[in-house]
C-alpha angles and dihedrals in degrees: 000000000000092000090048092049091050091049091050091052090051088063094065112119094211105080094204091056092042092050092048094054100036092050092060116099111258119208120200134196098209098096097168114130101246098047121015097028092042091051090053091051090048092050095243090118128032091217145335139213115244111212113195117231110264102181093097093053091046091052091049090052091049093051091048091050093049092048095046097037090228129115116245120244114289092241128036119189121210120206112245120235129198131212122216120241089243093054091050091048089053094044096249135114119232 
């Protein structure tokens, strides 16, 4: 969405308005390597949020629930992890 918003602002006819909005830092939430992270490396976005894949954990919870016959907890918290700026610049997660 951030990349789309930036692209929409670039279509303004008035250069002063366009420059104002396109020079703001845009933050995305699509932290996958080929889009969000690539856009950060290219300078299109100022940053992005990397969300770890959770499907494996969800499947493990489903299998455990089916085997035990009990519903899992209503809420499951996942520990956040951060990447360093250097690892993002090099295309790796820390």
